[in-house]
N, C-alpha and C positions, 0 to 999 in steps of 0.2 A: 093043341097049339104047338107049333114048332119052335124050337129053341131060338131061332133067329127072329121070331116075331115079337119078342119082348125085350125091354131094356130095364136093367136094374137101376133104381133111383136110390141114392144114399142121401139121407137127410138128417139134420140135427134139430130136434124139437126142444124148445125152451119151455119148461113146465110152468104153467100158470096156476094161480090159486084155485084150489078145488079139483084139480085134475088128478086122475088116478091112472094106473097102468091100463086098466080096462078102458077108460074114456079115450086115452091116447091111442090105444089099439083100434078102437072103433073108428076114430077119425082117419087113421092111415089105412085101415082095411078098405074103406070106401075109395081111396085113391089107388088101390091095388087092382088094376084092370088087366094085368097080365096073366091071370089065371085064378081059379077058385081057391080061396083059403078061408079057413075058419078062425074065429076070434081067438080060441085057445091056442091054436097053432101060431097065430100072429104074435100073441103075447109071449110065447116061448121064444120066438125069434128075437124079440126085443130084449128079453132077459139074457139070451146068449150074447147079444151085442154089448150089453151093459152089465157086466158081472157085479158092479158096485151096488146095483139095485137089490140083489139078494143079500149082500153084506149089510145093507141098511134096512133089513127086514121088510123089503118091498115098500118102504115109505118114500114118497117123493115130496120135494119141497119146491116152492116157487123159485125159479131161476136155475134149477137143475137142468143139465143138458143130457138129453136122451137120444142116442143114435137109433135111427129107424131105417130099415131097408124095405122096399116094396118094388113090385114089378108093374110096368105099364106096357100096354100094347104099343108096338112101333107103328107110327103113322105111315101112310103110303109113301110119303116123300123121304122116309128114313129118319124123321125126327120123332121123338116120343111125345105123347100127349101132354096136356097141361097137368101140373101138379101143384 
């Protein structure tokens, strides 16, 4: 895939009861249509964007705000796909 064929999406996820770093990664990995990524790689990206997660021993609480970035394929008209 060429660099110009994808768009970076920056999102903030509000943690819900029962969610984990793994489950959040699974959710957003499905939205990542701009290229193949693996779950462990995706989780590492979330950890890099949110250093406070490591400081909290990777414990998430309802209401926590987690920054997530993923890539989507650019549509023919120049717009990015639904997310």
